[in-house]
N, C-alpha and C positions, 0 to 999 in steps of 0.2 A: 262742541256738538253734543256731548253727553248731557250738558245742562239743558239744551234744547229738547232732547228726547225725554228728559225726566219730567218735563212739563206735560200734564195730561191733555192740555188743549192742543198740543202739537202732535201727540202720538196717535190720537183717535183718527184724524184724517189720514195720517200716514198709513196706519193699519188698514183703513178702508181702501186706499189706493192699492196697497200690496195684495189684499184679498181679491179685489176686483180684477187686477191684472192676472192673478193666478186662475180665477174663474174663467176669464176670457181665454186664457191659454189652454185650459182643459177643454173648453168647448171647441176651440179650433183644432185641437189634437183629435178629438172624437169625431167631429163631423167633416174633416177634410181627408182626402185620400180615397181613391176609388175602391181599393181592396177592402179597406176598413168599412166603408159604407155598404158594400155588398154583403159583407159578413154580418153587419148589424141588421140589415134588412132580412137576412135569412133567419135571424134569431126571433123575429117577431111572431112567427107562426109555431114556435116550439110547443106552447101549451095546447094547441089545437091538433097536433099530430097524434094519430093513434097507432103508431108503429110499435108493436110489441117486441121487436127484436132487441131494442135497447134494454128492456127489462130482463129478457132472457140472458143477454150477455152479462148483465150485472149479477144475476143469479148464479150463472156458471162461474163467474170470477170469485164470488164469495164462497162457493162450495169448494173451489180449488184451493183456497187459502186455508180452509178449516178442516 
């Protein structure tokens, strides 16, 4: 088996299959599950929110530490 893997003609398709399976697995993990999809949907509007409370909380937290 090691001789088969040492041949570059065999390892390239094997690596392609391994990476493709990993990619599909990551996609399934991210886009399945109702809780996760709701959370991801809530993240899409973060740049457009103009809530100053998060900045104030960060300022308070940094002043408490120093």
